[in-house]
N, CA, C, O and CB atoms as a CASP TS submission, in Angstrom:
PFRMAT TS
TARGET T0000
AUTHOR 0000-0000-0000
METHOD Language model
MODEL 1
PARENT N/A
ATOM      1  N   MET     1     -24.633  12.460 203.648  1.00  0.00           N
ATOM      2  CA  MET     1     -24.411  13.786 204.139  1.00  0.00           C
ATOM      3  C   MET     1     -23.120  13.844 204.942  1.00  0.00           C
ATOM      4  O   MET     1     -22.867  12.945 205.744  1.00  0.00           O
ATOM      5  CB  MET     1     -25.587  14.243 204.973  1.00  0.00           C
ATOM      6  N   ARG     2     -22.265  14.907 204.749  1.00  0.00           N
ATOM      7  CA  ARG     2     -21.030  14.951 205.480  1.00  0.00           C
ATOM      8  C   ARG     2     -21.281  15.359 206.851  1.00  0.00           C
ATOM      9  O   ARG     2     -22.259  16.050 207.137  1.00  0.00           O
ATOM     10  CB  ARG     2     -20.054  15.849 204.853  1.00  0.00           C
ATOM     11  N   PRO     3     -20.401  14.942 207.747  1.00  0.00           N
ATOM     12  CA  PRO     3     -20.533  15.279 209.219  1.00  0.00           C
ATOM     13  C   PRO     3     -20.205  16.722 209.427  1.00  0.00           C
ATOM     14  O   PRO     3     -19.458  17.291 208.631  1.00  0.00           O
ATOM     15  CB  PRO     3     -19.589  14.394 210.118  1.00  0.00           C
ATOM     16  N   PRO     4     -20.742  17.371 210.493  1.00  0.00           N
ATOM     17  CA  PRO     4     -20.464  18.758 210.731  1.00  0.00           C
ATOM     18  C   PRO     4     -19.001  19.080 210.991  1.00  0.00           C
ATOM     19  O   PRO     4     -18.581  20.222 210.799  1.00  0.00           O
ATOM     20  CB  PRO     4     -21.263  19.211 211.856  1.00  0.00           C
ATOM     21  N   GLU     5     -18.213  18.095 211.426  1.00  0.00           N
ATOM     22  CA  GLU     5     -16.776  18.317 211.686  1.00  0.00           C
ATOM     23  C   GLU     5     -15.983  18.280 210.396  1.00  0.00           C
ATOM     24  O   GLU     5     -14.777  18.524 210.403  1.00  0.00           O
ATOM     25  CB  GLU     5     -16.228  17.264 212.664  1.00  0.00           C
ATOM     26  N   GLN     6     -16.633  17.983 209.307  1.00  0.00           N
ATOM     27  CA  GLN     6     -15.961  18.025 207.910  1.00  0.00           C
ATOM     28  C   GLN     6     -16.672  19.071 207.068  1.00  0.00           C
ATOM     29  O   GLN     6     -17.501  18.723 206.228  1.00  0.00           O
ATOM     30  CB  GLN     6     -16.024  16.575 207.145  1.00  0.00           C
ATOM     31  N   PRO     7     -16.354  20.385 207.284  1.00  0.00           N
ATOM     32  CA  PRO     7     -17.106  21.418 206.635  1.00  0.00           C
ATOM     33  C   PRO     7     -16.809  21.612 205.134  1.00  0.00           C
ATOM     34  O   PRO     7     -17.596  22.240 204.426  1.00  0.00           O
ATOM     35  CB  PRO     7     -16.863  22.669 207.341  1.00  0.00           C
ATOM     36  N   VAL     8     -15.716  21.094 204.668  1.00  0.00           N
ATOM     37  CA  VAL     8     -15.343  21.237 203.293  1.00  0.00           C
ATOM     38  C   VAL     8     -15.091  19.920 202.632  1.00  0.00           C
ATOM     39  O   VAL     8     -14.459  19.053 203.235  1.00  0.00           O
ATOM     40  CB  VAL     8     -14.156  22.089 203.177  1.00  0.00           C
ATOM     41  N   ARG     9     -15.549  19.724 201.432  1.00  0.00           N
ATOM     42  CA  ARG     9     -15.360  18.470 200.696  1.00  0.00           C
ATOM     43  C   ARG     9     -14.458  18.815 199.520  1.00  0.00           C
ATOM     44  O   ARG     9     -14.741  19.754 198.775  1.00  0.00           O
ATOM     45  CB  ARG     9     -16.748  17.830 200.216  1.00  0.00           C
ATOM     46  N   PHE    10     -13.333  18.035 199.340  1.00  0.00           N
ATOM     47  CA  PHE    10     -12.393  18.196 198.292  1.00  0.00           C
ATOM     48  C   PHE    10     -12.479  16.971 197.336  1.00  0.00           C
ATOM     49  O   PHE    10     -12.546  15.830 197.795  1.00  0.00           O
ATOM     50  CB  PHE    10     -10.974  18.374 198.877  1.00  0.00           C
ATOM     51  N   LEU    11     -12.476  17.222 196.014  1.00  0.00           N
ATOM     52  CA  LEU    11     -12.305  16.154 195.107  1.00  0.00           C
ATOM     53  C   LEU    11     -11.026  16.391 194.376  1.00  0.00           C
ATOM     54  O   LEU    11     -10.882  17.423 193.720  1.00  0.00           O
ATOM     55  CB  LEU    11     -13.481  16.022 194.167  1.00  0.00           C
ATOM     56  N   LEU    12     -10.059  15.456 194.461  1.00  0.00           N
ATOM     57  CA  LEU    12      -8.809  15.573 193.767  1.00  0.00           C
ATOM     58  C   LEU    12      -8.896  14.738 192.510  1.00  0.00           C
ATOM     59  O   LEU    12      -9.019  13.515 192.569  1.00  0.00           O
ATOM     60  CB  LEU    12      -7.628  15.139 194.655  1.00  0.00           C
ATOM     61  N   GLN    13      -8.832  15.401 191.383  1.00  0.00           N
ATOM     62  CA  GLN    13      -8.944  14.760 190.065  1.00  0.00           C
ATOM     63  C   GLN    13      -7.595  14.379 189.562  1.00  0.00           C
ATOM     64  O   GLN    13      -6.771  15.248 189.274  1.00  0.00           O
ATOM     65  CB  GLN    13      -9.633  15.671 189.059  1.00  0.00           C
ATOM     66  N   LEU    14      -7.336  13.062 189.444  1.00  0.00           N
ATOM     67  CA  LEU    14      -6.078  12.598 188.970  1.00  0.00           C
ATOM     68  C   LEU    14      -6.046  12.796 187.448  1.00  0.00           C
ATOM     69  O   LEU    14      -7.016  12.470 186.764  1.00  0.00           O
ATOM     70  CB  LEU    14      -5.847  11.120 189.370  1.00  0.00           C
ATOM     71  N   LEU    15      -4.945  13.324 186.919  1.00  0.00           N
ATOM     72  CA  LEU    15      -4.814  13.531 185.477  1.00  0.00           C
ATOM     73  C   LEU    15      -4.088  12.343 184.843  1.00  0.00           C
ATOM     74  O   LEU    15      -3.307  11.663 185.509  1.00  0.00           O
ATOM     75  CB  LEU    15      -4.057  14.855 185.179  1.00  0.00           C
ATOM     76  N   GLU    16      -4.340  12.101 183.591  1.00  0.00           N
ATOM     77  CA  GLU    16      -3.727  11.035 182.920  1.00  0.00           C
ATOM     78  C   GLU    16      -2.346  11.447 182.304  1.00  0.00           C
ATOM     79  O   GLU    16      -2.135  11.341 181.095  1.00  0.00           O
ATOM     80  CB  GLU    16      -4.670  10.527 181.868  1.00  0.00           C
ATOM     81  N   GLU    17      -1.465  11.896 183.144  1.00  0.00           N
ATOM     82  CA  GLU    17      -0.155  12.335 182.705  1.00  0.00           C
ATOM     83  C   GLU    17       0.936  11.605 183.460  1.00  0.00           C
ATOM     84  O   GLU    17       0.896  11.520 184.687  1.00  0.00           O
ATOM     85  CB  GLU    17      -0.006  13.834 182.884  1.00  0.00           C
ATOM     86  N   ASP    18       1.873  11.098 182.764  1.00  0.00           N
ATOM     87  CA  ASP    18       2.988  10.309 183.411  1.00  0.00           C
ATOM     88  C   ASP    18       4.003  11.132 184.132  1.00  0.00           C
ATOM     89  O   ASP    18       4.653  10.656 185.064  1.00  0.00           O
ATOM     90  CB  ASP    18       3.714   9.502 182.388  1.00  0.00           C
ATOM     91  N   SER    19       4.157  12.429 183.692  1.00  0.00           N
ATOM     92  CA  SER    19       5.105  13.284 184.342  1.00  0.00           C
ATOM     93  C   SER    19       4.653  14.743 184.226  1.00  0.00           C
ATOM     94  O   SER    19       3.659  15.065 183.575  1.00  0.00           O
ATOM     95  CB  SER    19       6.497  13.088 183.743  1.00  0.00           C
ATOM     96  N   GLY    20       5.432  15.616 184.891  1.00  0.00           N
ATOM     97  CA  GLY    20       5.072  17.012 184.799  1.00  0.00           C
ATOM     98  C   GLY    20       4.923  17.589 186.248  1.00  0.00           C
ATOM     99  O   GLY    20       4.901  16.819 187.208  1.00  0.00           O
ATOM    100  N   PRO    21       4.826  18.887 186.398  1.00  0.00           N
ATOM    101  CA  PRO    21       4.731  19.445 187.726  1.00  0.00           C
ATOM    102  C   PRO    21       3.439  19.217 188.474  1.00  0.00           C
ATOM    103  O   PRO    21       3.389  19.205 189.704  1.00  0.00           O
ATOM    104  CB  PRO    21       4.956  20.843 187.642  1.00  0.00           C
ATOM    105  N   VAL    22       2.358  19.031 187.656  1.00  0.00           N
ATOM    106  CA  VAL    22       1.013  18.834 188.190  1.00  0.00           C
ATOM    107  C   VAL    22       0.358  17.578 187.541  1.00  0.00           C
ATOM    108  O   VAL    22       0.168  17.528 186.326  1.00  0.00           O
ATOM    109  CB  VAL    22       0.138  20.115 187.933  1.00  0.00           C
ATOM    110  N   ARG    23       0.019  16.569 188.381  1.00  0.00           N
ATOM    111  CA  ARG    23      -0.674  15.356 187.823  1.00  0.00           C
ATOM    112  C   ARG    23      -2.021  15.149 188.459  1.00  0.00           C
ATOM    113  O   ARG    23      -2.614  14.074 188.364  1.00  0.00           O
ATOM    114  CB  ARG    23       0.179  14.084 188.032  1.00  0.00           C
ATOM    115  N   ALA    24      -2.516  16.226 189.131  1.00  0.00           N
ATOM    116  CA  ALA    24      -3.828  16.216 189.704  1.00  0.00           C
ATOM    117  C   ALA    24      -4.284  17.618 189.923  1.00  0.00           C
ATOM    118  O   ALA    24      -3.469  18.534 190.033  1.00  0.00           O
ATOM    119  CB  ALA    24      -3.857  15.436 190.985  1.00  0.00           C
ATOM    120  N   HIS    25      -5.612  17.807 189.990  1.00  0.00           N
ATOM    121  CA  HIS    25      -6.112  19.161 190.352  1.00  0.00           C
ATOM    122  C   HIS    25      -7.394  18.982 191.095  1.00  0.00           C
ATOM    123  O   HIS    25      -8.022  17.923 191.082  1.00  0.00           O
ATOM    124  CB  HIS    25      -6.328  20.080 189.090  1.00  0.00           C
ATOM    125  N   LEU    26      -7.769  20.071 191.755  1.00  0.00           N
ATOM    126  CA  LEU    26      -9.024  20.198 192.537  1.00  0.00           C
ATOM    127  C   LEU    26     -10.162  20.389 191.596  1.00  0.00           C
ATOM    128  O   LEU    26     -10.048  21.081 190.584  1.00  0.00           O
ATOM    129  CB  LEU    26      -8.966  21.374 193.544  1.00  0.00           C
ATOM    130  N   ASP    27     -11.293  19.757 191.938  1.00  0.00           N
ATOM    131  CA  ASP    27     -12.565  20.057 191.314  1.00  0.00           C
ATOM    132  C   ASP    27     -13.442  20.701 192.355  1.00  0.00           C
ATOM    133  O   ASP    27     -13.515  20.244 193.495  1.00  0.00           O
ATOM    134  CB  ASP    27     -13.230  18.787 190.720  1.00  0.00           C
ATOM    135  N   TRP    28     -14.139  21.814 191.937  1.00  0.00           N
ATOM    136  CA  TRP    28     -15.030  22.510 192.798  1.00  0.00           C
ATOM    137  C   TRP    28     -16.481  22.046 192.462  1.00  0.00           C
ATOM    138  O   TRP    28     -16.867  22.067 191.294  1.00  0.00           O
ATOM    139  CB  TRP    28     -14.849  24.059 192.638  1.00  0.00           C
ATOM    140  N   ALA    29     -17.248  21.646 193.427  1.00  0.00           N
ATOM    141  CA  ALA    29     -18.639  21.202 193.288  1.00  0.00           C
ATOM    142  C   ALA    29     -19.501  22.403 193.497  1.00  0.00           C
ATOM    143  O   ALA    29     -19.201  23.249 194.339  1.00  0.00           O
ATOM    144  CB  ALA    29     -19.006  20.061 194.294  1.00  0.00           C
ATOM    145  N   THR    30     -20.585  22.499 192.735  1.00  0.00           N
ATOM    146  CA  THR    30     -21.490  23.672 192.843  1.00  0.00           C
ATOM    147  C   THR    30     -22.876  23.297 192.373  1.00  0.00           C
ATOM    148  O   THR    30     -23.007  22.398 191.542  1.00  0.00           O
ATOM    149  CB  THR    30     -20.958  24.877 192.012  1.00  0.00           C
ATOM    150  N   LEU    31     -23.909  23.939 192.865  1.00  0.00           N
ATOM    151  CA  LEU    31     -25.218  23.719 192.402  1.00  0.00           C
ATOM    152  C   LEU    31     -25.588  24.678 191.261  1.00  0.00           C
ATOM    153  O   LEU    31     -26.637  24.504 190.640  1.00  0.00           O
ATOM    154  CB  LEU    31     -26.165  23.847 193.536  1.00  0.00           C
ATOM    155  N   ASP    32     -24.778  25.656 190.978  1.00  0.00           N
ATOM    156  CA  ASP    32     -24.999  26.623 189.890  1.00  0.00           C
ATOM    157  C   ASP    32     -23.661  26.892 189.214  1.00  0.00           C
ATOM    158  O   ASP    32     -22.987  27.883 189.496  1.00  0.00           O
ATOM    159  CB  ASP    32     -25.638  27.962 190.425  1.00  0.00           C
ATOM    160  N   ARG    33     -23.293  25.971 188.303  1.00  0.00           N
ATOM    161  CA  ARG    33     -22.015  26.071 187.668  1.00  0.00           C
ATOM    162  C   ARG    33     -21.780  27.350 186.935  1.00  0.00           C
ATOM    163  O   ARG    33     -20.725  27.964 187.091  1.00  0.00           O
ATOM    164  CB  ARG    33     -21.846  24.977 186.763  1.00  0.00           C
ATOM    165  N   ASP    34     -22.728  27.775 186.139  1.00  0.00           N
ATOM    166  CA  ASP    34     -22.581  29.050 185.363  1.00  0.00           C
ATOM    167  C   ASP    34     -22.213  30.232 186.272  1.00  0.00           C
ATOM    168  O   ASP    34     -21.301  30.996 185.958  1.00  0.00           O
ATOM    169  CB  ASP    34     -23.907  29.379 184.602  1.00  0.00           C
ATOM    170  N   ALA    35     -22.942  30.382 187.426  1.00  0.00           N
ATOM    171  CA  ALA    35     -22.644  31.484 188.331  1.00  0.00           C
ATOM    172  C   ALA    35     -21.264  31.361 188.941  1.00  0.00           C
ATOM    173  O   ALA    35     -20.517  32.326 189.105  1.00  0.00           O
ATOM    174  CB  ALA    35     -23.677  31.554 189.423  1.00  0.00           C
ATOM    175  N   GLU    36     -20.951  30.014 189.293  1.00  0.00           N
ATOM    176  CA  GLU    36     -19.606  29.877 189.918  1.00  0.00           C
ATOM    177  C   GLU    36     -18.520  30.110 188.989  1.00  0.00           C
ATOM    178  O   GLU    36     -17.485  30.633 189.404  1.00  0.00           O
ATOM    179  CB  GLU    36     -19.418  28.550 190.506  1.00  0.00           C
ATOM    180  N   VAL    37     -18.654  29.757 187.701  1.00  0.00           N
ATOM    181  CA  VAL    37     -17.654  30.019 186.677  1.00  0.00           C
ATOM    182  C   VAL    37     -17.458  31.553 186.483  1.00  0.00           C
ATOM    183  O   VAL    37     -16.341  32.066 186.419  1.00  0.00           O
ATOM    184  CB  VAL    37     -18.077  29.342 185.335  1.00  0.00           C
ATOM    185  N   ARG    38     -18.592  32.225 186.399  1.00  0.00           N
ATOM    186  CA  ARG    38     -18.513  33.696 186.271  1.00  0.00           C
ATOM    187  C   ARG    38     -17.774  34.292 187.458  1.00  0.00           C
ATOM    188  O   ARG    38     -16.983  35.213 187.252  1.00  0.00           O
ATOM    189  CB  ARG    38     -19.930  34.319 186.161  1.00  0.00           C
ATOM    190  N   ARG    39     -17.978  33.831 188.688  1.00  0.00           N
ATOM    191  CA  ARG    39     -17.306  34.331 189.864  1.00  0.00           C
ATOM    192  C   ARG    39     -15.802  34.041 189.772  1.00  0.00           C
ATOM    193  O   ARG    39     -15.003  34.907 190.130  1.00  0.00           O
ATOM    194  CB  ARG    39     -17.908  33.705 191.134  1.00  0.00           C
ATOM    195  N   HIS    40     -15.397  32.878 189.315  1.00  0.00           N
ATOM    196  CA  HIS    40     -13.998  32.562 189.154  1.00  0.00           C
ATOM    197  C   HIS    40     -13.326  33.387 188.112  1.00  0.00           C
ATOM    198  O   HIS    40     -12.225  33.894 188.326  1.00  0.00           O
ATOM    199  CB  HIS    40     -13.836  31.149 188.829  1.00  0.00           C
ATOM    200  N   VAL    41     -13.981  33.533 186.965  1.00  0.00           N
ATOM    201  CA  VAL    41     -13.475  34.399 185.864  1.00  0.00           C
ATOM    202  C   VAL    41     -13.305  35.849 186.345  1.00  0.00           C
ATOM    203  O   VAL    41     -12.312  36.508 186.036  1.00  0.00           O
ATOM    204  CB  VAL    41     -14.453  34.357 184.638  1.00  0.00           C
ATOM    205  N   ALA    42     -14.250  36.303 187.070  1.00  0.00           N
ATOM    206  CA  ALA    42     -14.135  37.695 187.589  1.00  0.00           C
ATOM    207  C   ALA    42     -12.989  37.835 188.573  1.00  0.00           C
ATOM    208  O   ALA    42     -12.412  38.912 188.720  1.00  0.00           O
ATOM    209  CB  ALA    42     -15.445  38.129 188.272  1.00  0.00           C
ATOM    210  N   ALA    43     -12.660  36.733 189.250  1.00  0.00           N
ATOM    211  CA  ALA    43     -11.536  36.751 190.177  1.00  0.00           C
ATOM    212  C   ALA    43     -10.189  36.504 189.493  1.00  0.00           C
ATOM    213  O   ALA    43      -9.163  36.512 190.173  1.00  0.00           O
ATOM    214  CB  ALA    43     -11.753  35.719 191.251  1.00  0.00           C
ATOM    215  N   GLY    44     -10.151  36.282 188.165  1.00  0.00           N
ATOM    216  CA  GLY    44      -8.921  36.169 187.467  1.00  0.00           C
ATOM    217  C   GLY    44      -8.653  34.860 186.776  1.00  0.00           C
ATOM    218  O   GLY    44      -7.606  34.713 186.145  1.00  0.00           O
ATOM    219  N   ALA    45      -9.565  33.886 186.867  1.00  0.00           N
ATOM    220  CA  ALA    45      -9.341  32.618 186.184  1.00  0.00           C
ATOM    221  C   ALA    45      -9.661  32.794 184.692  1.00  0.00           C
ATOM    222  O   ALA    45     -10.391  33.698 184.287  1.00  0.00           O
ATOM    223  CB  ALA    45     -10.214  31.480 186.816  1.00  0.00           C
ATOM    224  N   GLU    46      -9.088  31.899 183.911  1.00  0.00           N
ATOM    225  CA  GLU    46      -9.333  31.887 182.481  1.00  0.00           C
ATOM    226  C   GLU    46     -10.171  30.714 182.073  1.00  0.00           C
ATOM    227  O   GLU    46      -9.891  29.602 182.521  1.00  0.00           O
ATOM    228  CB  GLU    46      -8.045  31.875 181.727  1.00  0.00           C
ATOM    229  N   LEU    47     -11.185  30.883 181.251  1.00  0.00           N
ATOM    230  CA  LEU    47     -12.014  29.775 180.794  1.00  0.00           C
ATOM    231  C   LEU    47     -11.262  29.023 179.724  1.00  0.00           C
ATOM    232  O   LEU    47     -10.817  29.576 178.718  1.00  0.00           O
ATOM    233  CB  LEU    47     -13.382  30.269 180.265  1.00  0.00           C
ATOM    234  N   VAL    48     -11.134  27.670 180.002  1.00  0.00           N
ATOM    235  CA  VAL    48     -10.393  26.821 179.106  1.00  0.00           C
ATOM    236  C   VAL    48     -11.323  25.954 178.247  1.00  0.00           C
ATOM    237  O   VAL    48     -11.088  25.804 177.048  1.00  0.00           O
ATOM    238  CB  VAL    48      -9.441  25.952 179.896  1.00  0.00           C
ATOM    239  N   GLY    49     -12.370  25.383 178.844  1.00  0.00           N
ATOM    240  CA  GLY    49     -13.257  24.553 178.117  1.00  0.00           C
ATOM    241  C   GLY    49     -14.532  24.265 178.885  1.00  0.00           C
ATOM    242  O   GLY    49     -14.538  24.236 180.115  1.00  0.00           O
ATOM    243  N   VAL    50     -15.642  24.046 178.127  1.00  0.00           N
ATOM    244  CA  VAL    50     -16.922  23.688 178.714  1.00  0.00           C
ATOM    245  C   VAL    50     -17.327  22.312 178.321  1.00  0.00           C
ATOM    246  O   VAL    50     -17.297  21.998 177.131  1.00  0.00           O
ATOM    247  CB  VAL    50     -17.983  24.659 178.317  1.00  0.00           C
ATOM    248  N   HIS    51     -17.698  21.482 179.225  1.00  0.00           N
ATOM    249  CA  HIS    51     -18.122  20.091 178.960  1.00  0.00           C
ATOM    250  C   HIS    51     -19.503  19.919 179.558  1.00  0.00           C
ATOM    251  O   HIS    51     -20.020  20.819 180.219  1.00  0.00           O
ATOM    252  CB  HIS    51     -17.105  19.033 179.563  1.00  0.00           C
ATOM    253  N   GLU    52     -20.096  18.763 179.325  1.00  0.00           N
ATOM    254  CA  GLU    52     -21.511  18.545 179.707  1.00  0.00           C
ATOM    255  C   GLU    52     -21.648  18.720 181.236  1.00  0.00           C
ATOM    256  O   GLU    52     -22.617  19.359 181.645  1.00  0.00           O
ATOM    257  CB  GLU    52     -22.008  17.096 179.260  1.00  0.00           C
ATOM    258  N   GLN    53     -20.800  18.231 182.074  1.00  0.00           N
ATOM    259  CA  GLN    53     -20.993  18.257 183.521  1.00  0.00           C
ATOM    260  C   GLN    53     -19.877  19.017 184.286  1.00  0.00           C
ATOM    261  O   GLN    53     -19.859  19.012 185.517  1.00  0.00           O
ATOM    262  CB  GLN    53     -21.076  16.834 184.032  1.00  0.00           C
ATOM    263  N   TRP    54     -18.958  19.661 183.557  1.00  0.00           N
ATOM    264  CA  TRP    54     -17.874  20.425 184.190  1.00  0.00           C
ATOM    265  C   TRP    54     -17.317  21.448 183.220  1.00  0.00           C
ATOM    266  O   TRP    54     -17.451  21.332 182.002  1.00  0.00           O
ATOM    267  CB  TRP    54     -16.750  19.487 184.675  1.00  0.00           C
ATOM    268  N   THR    55     -16.686  22.460 183.808  1.00  0.00           N
ATOM    269  CA  THR    55     -15.987  23.523 183.078  1.00  0.00           C
ATOM    270  C   THR    55     -14.565  23.573 183.572  1.00  0.00           C
ATOM    271  O   THR    55     -14.310  23.611 184.775  1.00  0.00           O
ATOM    272  CB  THR    55     -16.687  24.905 183.258  1.00  0.00           C
ATOM    273  N   VAL    56     -13.626  23.574 182.620  1.00  0.00           N
ATOM    274  CA  VAL    56     -12.246  23.642 182.919  1.00  0.00           C
ATOM    275  C   VAL    56     -11.802  25.157 182.923  1.00  0.00           C
ATOM    276  O   VAL    56     -12.050  25.909 181.980  1.00  0.00           O
ATOM    277  CB  VAL    56     -11.439  22.786 181.885  1.00  0.00           C
ATOM    278  N   LEU    57     -11.143  25.532 184.029  1.00  0.00           N
ATOM    279  CA  LEU    57     -10.570  26.848 184.164  1.00  0.00           C
ATOM    280  C   LEU    57      -9.110  26.786 184.439  1.00  0.00           C
ATOM    281  O   LEU    57      -8.606  25.722 184.799  1.00  0.00           O
ATOM    282  CB  LEU    57     -11.250  27.606 185.233  1.00  0.00           C
ATOM    283  N   ALA    58      -8.401  27.868 184.290  1.00  0.00           N
ATOM    284  CA  ALA    58      -6.995  27.951 184.653  1.00  0.00           C
ATOM    285  C   ALA    58      -6.849  29.094 185.638  1.00  0.00           C
ATOM    286  O   ALA    58      -7.365  30.187 185.406  1.00  0.00           O
ATOM    287  CB  ALA    58      -6.081  28.156 183.397  1.00  0.00           C
ATOM    288  N   ASP    59      -6.162  28.854 186.716  1.00  0.00           N
ATOM    289  CA  ASP    59      -5.929  29.943 187.710  1.00  0.00           C
ATOM    290  C   ASP    59      -4.912  30.938 187.071  1.00  0.00           C
ATOM    291  O   ASP    59      -4.323  30.653 186.028  1.00  0.00           O
ATOM    292  CB  ASP    59      -5.366  29.347 189.131  1.00  0.00           C
ATOM    293  N   PRO    60      -4.727  32.110 187.730  1.00  0.00           N
ATOM    294  CA  PRO    60      -3.843  33.121 187.164  1.00  0.00           C
ATOM    295  C   PRO    60      -2.400  32.614 186.904  1.00  0.00           C
ATOM    296  O   PRO    60      -1.672  33.246 186.138  1.00  0.00           O
ATOM    297  CB  PRO    60      -3.802  34.311 188.094  1.00  0.00           C
ATOM    298  N   ASN    61      -1.977  31.506 187.516  1.00  0.00           N
ATOM    299  CA  ASN    61      -0.624  30.945 187.261  1.00  0.00           C
ATOM    300  C   ASN    61      -0.676  29.929 186.145  1.00  0.00           C
ATOM    301  O   ASN    61       0.363  29.371 185.793  1.00  0.00           O
ATOM    302  CB  ASN    61      -0.041  30.288 188.539  1.00  0.00           C
ATOM    303  N   GLY    62      -1.861  29.656 185.558  1.00  0.00           N
ATOM    304  CA  GLY    62      -2.016  28.736 184.476  1.00  0.00           C
ATOM    305  C   GLY    62      -2.327  27.295 184.827  1.00  0.00           C
ATOM    306  O   GLY    62      -2.389  26.424 183.959  1.00  0.00           O
ATOM    307  N   ARG    63      -2.523  27.059 186.132  1.00  0.00           N
ATOM    308  CA  ARG    63      -2.892  25.668 186.619  1.00  0.00           C
ATOM    309  C   ARG    63      -4.306  25.400 186.401  1.00  0.00           C
ATOM    310  O   ARG    63      -5.140  26.206 186.814  1.00  0.00           O
ATOM    311  CB  ARG    63      -2.591  25.471 188.102  1.00  0.00           C
ATOM    312  N   ALA    64      -4.671  24.273 185.752  1.00  0.00           N
ATOM    313  CA  ALA    64      -6.040  23.909 185.485  1.00  0.00           C
ATOM    314  C   ALA    64      -6.781  23.395 186.671  1.00  0.00           C
ATOM    315  O   ALA    64      -6.203  22.792 187.574  1.00  0.00           O
ATOM    316  CB  ALA    64      -6.087  22.919 184.440  1.00  0.00           C
ATOM    317  N   TYR    65      -8.059  23.634 186.668  1.00  0.00           N
ATOM    318  CA  TYR    65      -9.011  23.009 187.687  1.00  0.00           C
ATOM    319  C   TYR    65     -10.361  23.052 187.060  1.00  0.00           C
ATOM    320  O   TYR    65     -10.560  23.672 186.015  1.00  0.00           O
ATOM    321  CB  TYR    65      -9.025  23.781 189.122  1.00  0.00           C
ATOM    322  N   CYS    66     -11.327  22.370 187.719  1.00  0.00           N
ATOM    323  CA  CYS    66     -12.674  22.219 187.135  1.00  0.00           C
ATOM    324  C   CYS    66     -13.713  22.689 188.169  1.00  0.00           C
ATOM    325  O   CYS    66     -13.545  22.571 189.383  1.00  0.00           O
ATOM    326  CB  CYS    66     -12.947  20.715 186.705  1.00  0.00           C
ATOM    327  N   VAL    67     -14.803  23.231 187.590  1.00  0.00           N
ATOM    328  CA  VAL    67     -16.020  23.530 188.376  1.00  0.00           C
ATOM    329  C   VAL    67     -17.018  22.512 187.848  1.00  0.00           C
ATOM    330  O   VAL    67     -17.241  22.425 186.640  1.00  0.00           O
ATOM    331  CB  VAL    67     -16.545  25.082 188.212  1.00  0.00           C
ATOM    332  N   THR    68     -17.611  21.754 188.736  1.00  0.00           N
ATOM    333  CA  THR    68     -18.479  20.617 188.306  1.00  0.00           C
ATOM    334  C   THR    68     -19.898  20.783 188.771  1.00  0.00           C
ATOM    335  O   THR    68     -20.182  21.607 189.641  1.00  0.00           O
ATOM    336  CB  THR    68     -17.937  19.289 188.835  1.00  0.00           C
ATOM    337  N   ASP    69     -20.791  20.007 188.198  1.00  0.00           N
ATOM    338  CA  ASP    69     -22.189  20.026 188.612  1.00  0.00           C
ATOM    339  C   ASP    69     -22.448  19.107 189.788  1.00  0.00           C
ATOM    340  O   ASP    69     -23.613  18.851 190.094  1.00  0.00           O
ATOM    341  CB  ASP    69     -23.076  19.638 187.461  1.00  0.00           C
ATOM    342  N   ARG    70     -21.474  18.618 190.436  1.00  0.00           N
ATOM    343  CA  ARG    70     -21.703  17.730 191.638  1.00  0.00           C
ATOM    344  C   ARG    70     -22.298  18.550 192.739  1.00  0.00           C
ATOM    345  O   ARG    70     -21.990  19.731 192.898  1.00  0.00           O
ATOM    346  CB  ARG    70     -20.367  17.052 192.143  1.00  0.00           C
ATOM    347  N   ASP    71     -23.172  17.901 193.514  1.00  0.00           N
ATOM    348  CA  ASP    71     -23.741  18.538 194.645  1.00  0.00           C
ATOM    349  C   ASP    71     -22.662  18.642 195.728  1.00  0.00           C
ATOM    350  O   ASP    71     -22.103  17.627 196.142  1.00  0.00           O
ATOM    351  CB  ASP    71     -24.981  17.773 195.138  1.00  0.00           C
ATOM    352  N   PRO    72     -22.358  19.902 196.201  1.00  0.00           N
ATOM    353  CA  PRO    72     -21.293  20.083 197.194  1.00  0.00           C
ATOM    354  C   PRO    72     -21.677  19.458 198.540  1.00  0.00           C
ATOM    355  O   PRO    72     -20.766  19.176 199.319  1.00  0.00           O
ATOM    356  CB  PRO    72     -20.984  21.580 197.378  1.00  0.00           C
ATOM    357  N   ALA    73     -22.939  19.221 198.872  1.00  0.00           N
ATOM    358  CA  ALA    73     -23.268  18.694 200.143  1.00  0.00           C
ATOM    359  C   ALA    73     -23.008  17.138 200.193  1.00  0.00           C
ATOM    360  O   ALA    73     -22.581  16.621 201.226  1.00  0.00           O
ATOM    361  CB  ALA    73     -24.734  19.035 200.459  1.00  0.00           C
ATOM    362  N   VAL    74     -23.256  16.453 199.138  1.00  0.00           N
ATOM    363  CA  VAL    74     -23.106  14.981 199.080  1.00  0.00           C
ATOM    364  C   VAL    74     -22.115  14.438 198.121  1.00  0.00           C
ATOM    365  O   VAL    74     -21.773  13.257 198.169  1.00  0.00           O
ATOM    366  CB  VAL    74     -24.361  14.388 198.764  1.00  0.00           C
ATOM    367  N   GLY    75     -21.619  15.325 197.198  1.00  0.00           N
ATOM    368  CA  GLY    75     -20.656  14.887 196.244  1.00  0.00           C
ATOM    369  C   GLY    75     -21.225  14.155 194.971  1.00  0.00           C
ATOM    370  O   GLY    75     -20.471  13.831 194.053  1.00  0.00           O
ATOM    371  N   ALA    76     -22.511  13.915 194.945  1.00  0.00           N
ATOM    372  CA  ALA    76     -23.089  13.214 193.844  1.00  0.00           C
ATOM    373  C   ALA    76     -23.367  14.070 192.672  1.00  0.00           C
ATOM    374  O   ALA    76     -23.634  15.263 192.818  1.00  0.00           O
ATOM    375  CB  ALA    76     -24.295  12.569 194.254  1.00  0.00           C
ATOM    376  N   SER    77     -23.310  13.475 191.461  1.00  0.00           N
ATOM    377  CA  SER    77     -23.584  14.250 190.245  1.00  0.00           C
ATOM    378  C   SER    77     -25.125  14.508 190.205  1.00  0.00           C
ATOM    379  O   SER    77     -25.914  13.701 190.696  1.00  0.00           O
ATOM    380  CB  SER    77     -23.070  13.466 188.921  1.00  0.00           C
ATOM    381  N   GLY    78     -25.503  15.616 189.627  1.00  0.00           N
ATOM    382  CA  GLY    78     -26.892  16.018 189.562  1.00  0.00           C
ATOM    383  C   GLY    78     -27.556  15.523 188.357  1.00  0.00           C
ATOM    384  O   GLY    78     -28.743  15.780 188.156  1.00  0.00           O
TER
END
């Protein structure tokens, strides 16, 4: 369990790219991936791909990020 003084947990996903403007992106952990993806798409994200434990989205500027099935409280996969 994360301490109270650490209210937000970030997962920085390193990408397998040798060069380019972005070689890592944030992963969002959620207990309800479908609902979270719908919320992001409604806010302007584009659905890129759906995988077993994560969904890839692109922000309005085209930068990729993922919404995952990890538990946001502990960071573990469900």
